[in-house]
N, C-alpha and C positions, 0 to 999 in steps of 0.2 A: 652528620655521620651518614655515609652512604651504605646501602645494603649490599653485602657481599655474601657469596656462598661460603660454606664451611671450607671447601677446597681452596678458595681464594685466600681466606684468612690463614689457613695452615701454610700455604705457599709463601705468603708474605713473611710470616714468622720464621720459616725455615731459611729464607734468603737473608733476612736480617741477622739471624744467629750465625749463619755461615760467614757473612762479612765481618761480624764481630770477632769470631774465632780466628779468621785469617789475619785480622789486624793485630790481635794480641799475640799470635804466634810469630809472625814475620816482621812485625813493626814495633818491637818492644823498645821503649825508651826509659831512661832513668827518671824522666819527668813523672812525678807521682799522680799527675792529673790525666795521664793518658787513658787509664781505665774509665774514668768518668766521661771523658770526651767520647771514647768508643761506645760506651753504654748509651750516651745521649743520641749518637748517630744511629745506633741500632733501633732505639725506640722510634726515631723519626721514620726509619724504613718500615717499621711495623705499621705505622699510621698513614703511610703515603697514599694508599688507595682508599682506606677506610675514612679518613678525614684529611684531605690535602692541606687545608688551612692549619690544622693542628700540627701536622708534620712540618710545615714551613716554619711555624713559630718555634717549634723545638729545635729545628736546624739552625735558625738564626740565634737562638739563645746559646746553643753549644758553640757555634762559631765565635760569638762575642766572648764567651768564657775562655775559649782557646786563645784568642788574641790578647785578652787581658792578662792571662797567665804566661804570655810569650811562649806558648807551646809550639813545637815543630809540627807542621802539617803532616798528617798520616793517611794511611790508605782509607780509613773509615770516612774521611772527608768526601770521598766520592759519593757517599750517600746523598749529598746535597744535589748532585746531578739527577738522581732518581726522584728526589722530592720535587725539583723544578719541573721535571717531565710530568709528574702526577698533577701538579697544579694546573698545567695547560691541558692535560688530557681528561682529568676527572673533576677538577674543581669548578666552583661556580664562576660566573663571569667576573665577579669582583676578585675572587682568589686567583683567577687566571691572570688578570692584569697586575695584581700585586706580585705574582711570580715573575712577570716580565720586568717590573721595576726592580725586583730583587736581583735579577740578572745584571743590570747596569750598576746598581749600588754595590752588589757583591764583587763584581769585577774591579771596581775602583778601590774598594776597601782591601781586597786581596792583593792588588797591585801595590798599594801603599805599604801593607804589612810585610809582604815578601821583600820589597825593595829596600825599605828603610829599617825594618826590624830584623831581617834575616839576610844581611849582605853576604854572609859566608856561603849561602846556597848557590849564588850566581857569581861569586868571586868579585864582587864589586868593591872597589877600594874605598876606604873611609875618606881618604884625602883626595879632593878634586882640585887640582892646582893648575891644570891647563885647559885650553878650549877643547882639546881632544877628549880629555876626561869628562868634560861636561856633555859633549855630544854623545859620548859612549853611555853616560848615565841616562840622558834623555831617551836615547834609542832603547836602552834596557827597560826603561819605564814603559815606553810605548809597546814594545814587544810583550812585556809582562801583562799589560792591560789587555792587549788583543788576545793573548793566550787565555787569560781568565774569562774574557768575554766569549770566546769560542767554547771554552770548557763548560761554561754555565748556560750559554745561549743556545747551543745546538740541542741539548736535551729538551729545553722549553719549546723550540721550533718543532722538534719531533713530536712532542705531545700535542702541539697545536694541529699538526697535520693529521694525527690519529683522530683527534677530536672532530676535525672538519669532515674526515671520511665517515666517522660514526654518525655525525649529524646528518650528512648527506644520505647515508643509508637509512637512518631513522625517518628522515623526511620522505625519502622514496617509498619506504614501507608504509608510512602514514598516507601518502598519496595513493598507493595501491589499495590500502584499506578503504580510503574514502571513495575511490573509484568502484571497488567491489560493493560498498554500501550503496553508492548511487545506482549501480547496475541492479542490485537487489531491490532497491526502492522502485526503480523503473519497472522491473519485472513484476513486483507486487502490484504497482499501479496498473500495469497492463492486464495482469491477471484479474484485478478487481473490476477493471472495465469490461473484460470478457464475461466475468460472472454477472455484472450488472446487465450487460446486453443479453446474456442468456436468460436472466430472470425476466427481463422485459419481453423477450420473445415468448417465454413460457406463459407469462401473464396474458400476452396478446392471444396466444393459442388457446389458453383456457377460456378467455372471454369469448373468443369466436366459437369454441365448442359449446359454451353455455348458450350463446345466442342461437346456434343451430339446434341445440336441444329444445329450447323454448319454441322455436319455429316448428320443429318436428312434432312437439306436443300439440301445438295449436292446430296444425294441419291434420294430423291423424285423429285427434279427438273430435274436431269439427266434422271431418268427412265421415267418420264412423257413426257419429250421432245422426247425421243426415241419412246415411245408408240404413241404419237400424230403424229409424222412424219411418222411412219409406217402405222398408220390408214389412214392418208390423202393419202399416196401413194397407199395404197390398194384401196381406194375409187375411185381415179382417174383412176387407171389401170384396174379396174374390168372388164369393157366392152372390152377394147382393148386386154388385156392379162390376162385372168382369172387365169392362172397358177401362176402368181406372188402373187396372193392374199394369197395362202397357205403359201408361204415363209414369207410374211409380218406378217400373223397371228402367225406363229411360232416364229418369232422374238419378237412380242408383248408379247406372252405368256412367253417366256424365260425371257425377261426383267422384266415383272411384277413379276414373281416368285422370281427373284433375289432381286428386290426391296422389296418385301414382307418379305423375309428372313432378309435383312439388317434392315428394319424398326422394325421388331420384336426384333432383337438383341438390337437395340438402345432403344426401349421402355422398354425392360427388364432391361437394365442398368439404365434407368431413374427411373424405379419403384422400383427396388430391389438393386440398387447400386452395381451391380455385377462387377467382374473384367473385364478388357478390352478384348473385343473380337478380333479375328484376323483382322488386318487392311490391306487395300491394300498397295502394295509396288510397286517399279519401274517395277518389273517383270510382274505386271498386266497391264501395259500400252498397251501391244500388244492386249490383250483381249478387252480393252477399245476402242482402235482404230478400231478393227474389228467390235465392236458393233456399233460405231458411223458411220462407213462406211456402214454397213447394213441399218442404219437409213437414209442414203441419203447423207452423207458428203463425200467429196473427201479430203483425208488427206495425206500430204507429211511429214512423220516423218523422220528427219535426226539427226545424232549425229556426233559431231566432238570432237577431243581430246581423252584423255584416261579417261574412267569413273573411278570414285572413289567410295569407299564404304561409304554410308551415313547411319546415324542412322534412326531408324524406324520412329521417329517423322518427320524428314525431308523428308523421302520417302513418308510418308502419305501426307505431305503438298504439295509436287510436284504433286502427283497423283491427289489430290483434285483441285489444280490450273488448271491442264490440263483438268480435267473432267469438271469443271465449265466453262472454256473458250470454250471448244467444245460444251457444252450444250447451251451457250449463242449464238454461231454461229448458231446452229440448230434452235434456237427460234427467233433470231433477225437478223441474217446475211444472206448473199447470199449463199445458200446451193449449188448452181451450180458451184461456184468458188472454187478452191482448197485452203484448209487451210494449211498453212505452219507451221510446228512445229519443232523448232530447239533446240537441246540440245548441248550447247557449254561448254565442260568440260575444265576447267583450273586448274592449280595446287592448287589454294586456294578456288575456288568457281565454281559454276555451273550457267550459264546463260541460261534461258529458254525464247525463243521468240515464241509467237503464233500470227500469222498474218492472219486475215480473211478479206473478202471483205464486205463492208457495202452495204445495199440495197439502191438503188437510191431514193426510196420513204420514207426513214427513216432518215430525217435530224437530226443533232445533235443540241440540244438546246445550244445556246451560253453561257447560264448561267452554263452549265455543264462543261465548260472548265475553268481550273485554269489560272492564269496569266502566267504560264510557258507553256501553251498549252496542258497540260495533261487533260485527260478526267475525269470529276467528275460525277459519275453515279447518276442518279435520284433515290433517295431513295424510291420513290413510286413504282419503278419497282421491288424492292426486295433488297436483301443484297448480291448478288453474288460477285460483285467486292469488296465490303467492306469485305466480308468473305475471299476472296482470299488474300487481302492485310494483313488482320489480321493473316492468316495462315503463310504468308511469314515472318511477323514480329516475330511471336512466334518461327519460325524456325531459327531466327537470321539473316534473310535477308530482302530484300525490294521488292516491286512490284509497277510498274508504268503502266499506260495505256494512250494511246494517239492515235490520228488518223492522218494519212498522206497519201495523194494520194488516197483517197477513201477507205482506209483500216484501220481497227481497230487493234491496236497492243498492246499485253500484254507482258510486259518484267518483268521477275522475276529473282532475283539474290539470290542464296542460298549458304551459305558457305559450303565447302566440307572438308573432312578429307583426310589424306594420303591414297594412293591407297593400299587397302588390298584385294579387290575382284573385279573382272571385272563384270560389268553389261552391257549386250548387249541389244541394241535397234535397231530394224530393221524397 
């Protein structure tokens, strides 16, 4: 059963009833079976689009009943043409081909019925006594067969043409839908790629900004610590030894100039996304130690093992860790005690230990210690230890801090590569 709209069902019923009324009014016969035949054809018309197979079965049954009762063909028999059209246009593949077979079988049966059961319609004589009568009979049979074949076959062909056109339109619509879906999928994929690329750019920008922020913190904190230490030293020794004031002011000016240059470079990178500027390496540690010594620290820098060549990112991480550790000592530690800085080179890694003395008046908050005894820095003091730990992690290593015996110890472990170049630390 096919799905039809209410309008289509009403239209089929109206057409079927109209055919039935016309048949009963203009084609009345004394045959008592005419009404049944007409009713059967009307029913087949009602079902021709709703169920072409059912309509074809009803039409065959009525036609067989009509021939068995030797009834005269009537106008309602034209319903068979509409049914055959429906089998080709709306039926399934099997019903369509059954309809085509019905065309040939129906034409043959109709020819036989009309020729031999209804001679009077065509004026065919019962007595065939001459060759001319035989030829005339055969010609009559052929013409009758071709007439029935055309009468039944043309509607089926018309239905097949409609079906082909509908199938072509459906296929074209399906292709258009598939193309639209493909275009939409391509658009979604392109949009997803753009979103992914944008996300990657955003991540890269954020990482770069975070790196610049860490460098800014290291530069500013270190430089200001040196400047403050030198200014305090100059203020205290002004009256006792005025000559040292000039040296302190010289150090302050040099440190401030260096800090200003580095800050300008970092701000330029942040503002214009410029390429990476030259970054400190392990060779710059000597200058850092001299600068911190001038600021008032006593530093014992030692190295053991065979130094290995490290990548620039690891060298920068080591430099910033040492710089931040010494800056923290200058700001929060006992500057009169010696700061021990040890570089322990091993075949696969480098261990850096920076030990400084805590001020007796600067107790450590118990909440700042982890369960393992390591020091957890107070975030309100800044991000120095957090930044050092992050730099070590980005370099593929680790960093821990703890206190022992009144000393604050920073221990960093950075993976190293095979020895390719000697780096000297004195």
